[in-house]
N, C-alpha and C positions, 0 to 999 in steps of 0.2 A: 505495498498499498503507499509507504513514503517511496517506492522508486517511480509509484507513479505522481505522487504528489511532486519529489524532486523536478520528473520530466513538467509536468504543466505550468509551475511557476520559471523554470527555463523559458520555457514557450513563451508564455506572457513578458517576460520584462525582457528577452529579445525581440521580441513585435512592436512593444513598445519603444524601445531603441531604435531601431529600423523605420517606426512611422514618424516618430522624431526629429532624425537626422532626413528622412524622404522630405519632410513641414519644413525644415531650417536651411533645403537647399535649394528648391523649390524657385526664391527670386534670385539667385544663381544660373540657376539653371536656363529659365527666361530670358535675363541677361547674355547668356553664352549662344541662346538660340538669333537672336537679333544680330549681335555680332557675327554669326555666322552666314546669314541672311546679306546682311550689311557686306563681306568681305568676299562673297560669291556674286552680288553685282557689279562688285569694283575690278573684282577678275573677268567677268564676262564682260566689262567695257577697258580690258586693261591696261587698268590705271594702278592695279598690286600686282602683287605675284602671290606662291599660296605661302610664302616666308612670312608674310606681314602679321605683325604683332601689331592687339588690340590697341593702343592709339595710335600707328598708324593709320589703319583701319579706320579708325575714330576721327582723327583729321582729316582723313581723304574725304569721309562721306559728309562730312560736316561743310565741306563745298558744292554739296550735288544739292540742287530743288528738287525732291519727289514728287513728280506729278501720276495719278493714274488716269490710264486713256480704258473706259470704257469700249472692246473689243467691238460692240452690236454697230455701237452710234458712231465710234471715232471721236468721240468727243470725251475731252476733259472732264474726268469728274467733279462733282460739288461737294464742297463737306457736306453738307444733308445728305448728298448719293452716298457717300464714304459710311457717316455716321449708319445709315437706312441698310448698307450692307454691310454692317459691325467692321469696318479696315478703320481702325483708331489708330495704329504709327505709321501712317503712311504721309 
């Protein structure tokens, strides 16, 4: 019986630790996703290479004005269109 209790307590403690770490690292994960997206955009434009660090990507990306084009109409999307389509960081 004690073996089962030890196993249950150990599982509970480990699951709480893993959950806490996952929640704690979420902001860093979101930041890294945005950095990766920006780096890929700059690499496609030929502005940086694959070895560019985070500060170089942020500095170079700050020089650009980002706009989104609706491919159905060919028009730039307005702020209202972006909000309606849940595009927040454009």
